C-alpha positions in Angstrom: -7.1 27.1 -47.6 -5.1 29.5 -45.3 -5.0 27.0 -42.5 -3.2 24.3 -44.5 0.2 25.9 -44.4 -0.1 26.5 -40.7 -1.1 22.9 -40.2 1.8 21.8 -42.3 4.2 23.9 -40.2 2.8 22.4 -37.0 3.3 19.0 -38.5 6.9 19.7 -39.3 7.4 21.1 -35.8 6.0 18.0 -34.2 8.2 15.8 -36.4 11.3 17.9 -35.6 10.9 17.7 -31.8 11.9 14.0 -31.5 14.9 14.6 -33.8 16.1 17.6 -31.6 15.5 15.6 -28.4 17.5 12.7 -29.9 20.3 15.0 -30.9 20.5 16.5 -27.4 20.4 13.1 -25.8 23.3 11.9 -28.0 25.3 15.0 -27.1 24.7 14.4 -23.4 25.8 10.8 -23.7 28.9 11.9 -25.6 29.8 14.4 -22.8 29.3 11.7 -20.2 31.6 9.4 -22.1 34.2 12.1 -22.6 34.3 13.0 -18.9 34.7 9.4 -18.0 37.6 9.1 -20.4 39.1 12.3 -18.9 38.7 11.0 -15.4 40.5 7.8 -16.4 43.2 9.8 -18.2 43.9 12.4 -15.4 43.3 10.4 -12.2 46.4 8.7 -10.7 47.0 5.0 -11.6 45.8 2.7 -9.0 48.1 2.0 -6.2 48.2 -1.3 -4.3 46.1 -1.1 -1.2 48.4 -3.5 0.5 50.9 -1.7 2.7 53.6 -3.7 4.4 53.2 -1.3 7.3 49.8 -2.8 8.0 51.6 -5.9 9.3 53.4 -5.8 12.7 57.2 -5.8 12.7 58.5 -9.2 11.7 55.5 -10.0 9.5 54.6 -9.6 5.8 51.6 -9.9 3.5 51.9 -10.2 -0.3 49.9 -11.2 -3.3 46.5 -12.7 -2.4 47.5 -13.4 1.3 44.7 -12.4 3.6 46.7 -12.6 6.8 50.2 -11.5 7.9 52.8 -14.2 8.0 56.0 -14.1 10.1 59.2 -13.6 8.2 60.5 -16.9 6.9 63.2 -18.6 8.9 66.3 -20.4 7.8 64.5 -23.8 7.8 61.6 -22.4 5.7 64.0 -20.7 3.3 65.9 -24.0 2.8 62.8 -26.2 2.4 60.0 -24.1 0.9 61.8 -21.7 -1.5 62.7 -23.1 -4.9 65.5 -21.2 -6.7 64.9 -20.8 -10.4 67.5 -18.6 -12.2 69.9 -15.8 -11.6 68.4 -12.4 -12.7 71.0 -10.0 -11.4 74.3 -9.5 -9.7 76.0 -6.7 -7.9 79.1 -6.3 -5.8 77.3 -7.5 -2.7 74.5 -9.8 -3.8 73.3 -12.2 -6.5 69.6 -12.1 -7.2 67.7 -15.3 -8.1 64.1 -15.5 -9.3 62.6 -18.1 -7.0 59.3 -19.5 -6.0 57.6 -19.8 -2.6 54.1 -21.3 -2.4 53.3 -20.5 -6.1 54.5 -16.9 -5.5 57.4 -15.5 -7.5 60.0 -14.1 -5.1 63.5 -12.8 -5.1 66.2 -14.7 -3.3 69.4 -12.7 -2.6 72.7 -14.4 -1.8 76.0 -12.9 -0.7 78.5 -12.8 -3.5 81.7 -13.1 -1.3 82.6 -13.2 2.4 84.5 -9.9 2.0 81.2 -8.2 1.4 79.3 -9.7 4.4 79.3 -6.5 6.5 77.6 -4.6 3.6 75.2 -7.5 3.2 74.2 -7.5 6.9 73.9 -3.7 6.9 71.5 -4.0 4.0 69.5 -6.7 5.8 69.3 -4.5 8.9 68.1 -1.6 6.8 65.4 -3.8 5.2 64.2 -5.0 8.5 64.1 -1.5 10.1 62.6 0.5 7.1 59.7 -1.7 6.0 57.1 0.6 4.5 55.5 1.4 1.2 58.8 3.1 0.2 60.9 -0.1 0.6 60.8 -3.5 -1.1 58.9 -6.0 1.1 61.0 -8.3 3.2 59.8 -11.9 3.3 62.5 -13.6 5.3 66.2 -14.1 5.9 68.9 -16.5 7.1 72.1 -15.0 8.4 73.6 -18.5 8.6 73.2 -19.0 4.9 73.7 -15.3 4.0 70.3 -15.2 2.2 67.5 -12.7 2.1 64.0 -13.2 0.6 62.0 -10.2 -0.8 59.0 -9.6 -3.0 59.8 -10.0 -6.7 59.0 -7.2 -9.1 59.1 -8.5 -12.8 59.5 -5.0 -14.3 62.9 -4.7 -12.7 64.9 -1.6 -11.8 64.1 2.0 -12.9 66.9 1.6 -15.5 64.3 -0.3 -17.6 61.7 2.4 -17.5 61.9 3.5 -21.1 62.0 0.0 -22.4 59.0 -0.9 -20.3 56.9 2.2 -21.3 57.6 1.5 -25.0 55.7 -1.8 -24.7 52.3 -1.6 -26.2 50.5 -2.8 -23.1 51.9 0.1 -21.1 51.2 2.9 -23.6 48.3 4.1 -21.5 50.6 5.0 -18.6 53.3 6.6 -20.8 52.0 10.1 -20.0 53.5 13.2 -18.4 51.0 12.7 -15.5 52.1 9.2 -14.6 55.8 10.0 -15.2 55.5 13.0 -12.8 53.9 10.7 -10.3 56.9 8.4 -10.6 59.2 11.4 -9.9 57.0 12.1 -6.8 57.4 8.5 -5.7 61.2 8.8 -6.0 61.3 12.1 -4.0 59.0 10.5 -1.5 61.5 7.7 -0.9 64.3 10.3 -0.4 62.1 12.2 2.0 61.3 9.0 3.9 65.0 8.2 4.2 65.8 11.7 5.4 63.1 11.2 8.1 63.4 7.5 8.7 62.7 5.7 12.0 66.5 5.4 12.3 67.3 9.0 11.7 68.6 10.9 8.6 69.9 8.4 6.1 71.8 9.2 2.9 71.4 7.2 -0.2 75.2 6.8 -0.8 75.2 4.2 -3.6 74.3 6.8 -6.2 77.5 8.2 -7.7 76.1 8.3 -11.3 72.6 8.1 -12.9 72.7 4.4 -13.9 73.9 3.3 -10.5 71.2 5.4 -8.8 68.4 4.0 -11.0 69.6 0.5 -10.2 68.8 1.0 -6.5 65.0 1.3 -7.1 62.4 -1.1 -8.5 59.4 -0.4 -10.6 56.3 -2.2 -9.3 53.5 -3.6 -11.4 51.3 -0.8 -10.1 53.9 1.7 -11.5 55.1 2.9 -8.2 58.7 2.9 -7.0 60.3 1.1 -4.1 63.9 1.3 -2.8 65.6 -2.0 -3.2 69.3 -1.8 -2.5 69.9 -0.5 1.0 73.5 -1.6 1.5 75.0 1.9 1.7 72.8 4.1 3.9 75.0 6.0 6.4 73.4 8.0 9.2 73.7 11.8 9.6 73.3 13.4 13.0 73.2 17.2 12.9 73.1 17.5 16.6 76.4 15.7 17.1 77.8 17.1 13.9 78.2 13.6 12.5 78.3 13.6 8.8 79.1 11.0 6.1 81.3 10.2 3.2 80.0 8.0 0.4 82.8 5.5 0.0 86.6 5.9 0.3 87.5 6.7 -3.2 87.6 10.0 -5.1 84.4 10.9 -6.9 84.1 12.7 -10.2 81.5 14.2 -12.5 78.6 16.6 -12.4 76.1 14.0 -11.1 77.5 14.0 -7.5 77.2 17.1 -5.4 80.1 19.6 -5.4 80.9 18.9 -1.7 81.5 15.2 -2.7 84.4 16.3 -5.0 88.0 16.5 -3.9 88.4 20.1 -2.9 92.2 20.5 -2.9 92.9 20.3 -6.6 95.5 18.2 -8.4 98.4 19.6 -6.4 97.4 17.4 -3.4 96.7 13.7 -4.2 93.4 12.4 -2.9 93.5 11.0 0.5 90.3 9.8 2.3 91.4 11.2 5.7 91.6 14.7 4.2 88.3 14.5 2.4 85.6 16.5 4.2 82.3 14.8 5.1 78.8 16.1 4.2 75.1 15.7 4.9 71.9 14.5 3.3 71.8 17.5 0.9 73.9 15.5 -1.5 70.7 13.5 -2.3 68.9 16.8 -3.1 71.5 17.8 -5.7 70.8 14.6 -7.7 67.0 14.9 -7.7 66.7 17.0 -10.9 68.7 14.6 -12.9 66.7 11.6 -11.7 63.4 13.4 -12.2 64.4 14.5 -15.7 65.1 10.8 -16.6 61.7 9.8 -15.2 59.9 12.5 -17.1 61.4 11.3 -20.3 60.8 13.1 -23.7 57.2 12.7 -24.4 54.4 15.2 -25.1 54.0 17.4 -22.0 57.3 16.5 -20.3 59.0 19.8 -21.3 56.0 21.7 -20.0 56.5 19.9 -16.6 60.2 20.7 -16.6 59.4 24.4 -17.2 57.2 24.5 -14.1 59.8 22.6 -12.1 62.6 24.9 -13.2 62.8 27.0 -10.1 62.8 24.2 -7.6 65.3 22.2 -9.6 67.5 25.3 -9.8 67.4 25.6 -6.0 68.4 21.9 -5.8 71.6 22.7 -7.7 72.8 25.4 -5.3 76.5 25.0 -4.6 75.7 25.9 -1.0 74.1 22.8 0.5 72.2 24.7 3.2 70.4 26.7 0.4 69.0 23.6 -1.2 65.4 22.8 -0.4 64.4 19.7 1.6 62.9 16.6 0.0 59.6 17.6 1.5 59.8 21.0 -0.2 60.4 19.4 -3.5 57.6 16.9 -3.0 55.2 19.7 -2.1 56.2 21.6 -5.3 55.7 18.5 -7.5 52.2 17.9 -6.1 51.3 21.6 -6.7 52.5 21.4 -10.3 50.7 18.1 -11.0 47.4 19.5 -9.6 47.8 22.8 -11.3 48.5 21.4 -14.7 45.9 18.8 -14.4 43.2 21.4 -13.4 44.3 23.6 -16.3 44.0 20.9 -18.9 40.6 19.8 -17.5 39.3 23.4 -17.6 40.5 23.8 -21.2 38.9 20.6 -22.2 35.6 21.5 -20.7 35.6 24.9 -22.5 36.0 23.0 -25.8 32.8 21.0 -25.2 
């Protein structure tokens, strides 16, 4: 009689073992799934493995092309490219969505003969600066004043908020991806300041909307410079500096050294306006980055961690501002630090 309760308890124990094992297995599977989701959430969005720099100078590769192709000539642009519709217009160029061998491309045409020097300067910059930071050049024809580049359907950075508000892009509307966009922007500035041609200044950037219009958002959510018509060269050794245009500039967006320094008593005159260096680009970085970060969950946290470097960017003494590389290094550290912190906190909750 006394053994029956023991046997009953043993029977319960044996029956409970599979249940406990099943519960543990279910928890293990949930942890695996959670970590996979976290990896997808925290890891950078995929970048295109195709780099224009992999092709020799004068060649390109886009889309599903396996081999590099020479830049298209005047004859090929005239016979193989089909112009579809105008999708943009600026002071120098009109942009037409076009088609080449079933690929969507952008055909740029000169707006007026008076702007030809700027047009040709932009073409020369495109040819010389081909890299992951610059829109891909596919061909050109100086006789017809046309340039052919890769087409990016998401358009300029001006459309960022509108794009990220679309349902299909909600998964990349996070502070991580937005900070990576800011890193891409600073990476372009850093590239221009250390370009194969020397130190170049992004002059066509006197206000935020104009600055954003100079860059394109790719389908892989990276940024490429698109409009290179105003990239003067700074040479510190020869003390050769630049002036962005010949008109008086106003507002807080441009750097202090770009403002007329003599007050209202002396009317503006371009010959009296002092020149400046690439640090004018650094002054503008906090404003552009703030736009890219937007106002979503986590963006204010990122701004808090970038406060010191952005404050240094706004120094009224150009020499005291950090370099673009300094800023890029800080952005990377902040991204990694915040990502590691959130991963650690999430693991502790499991």
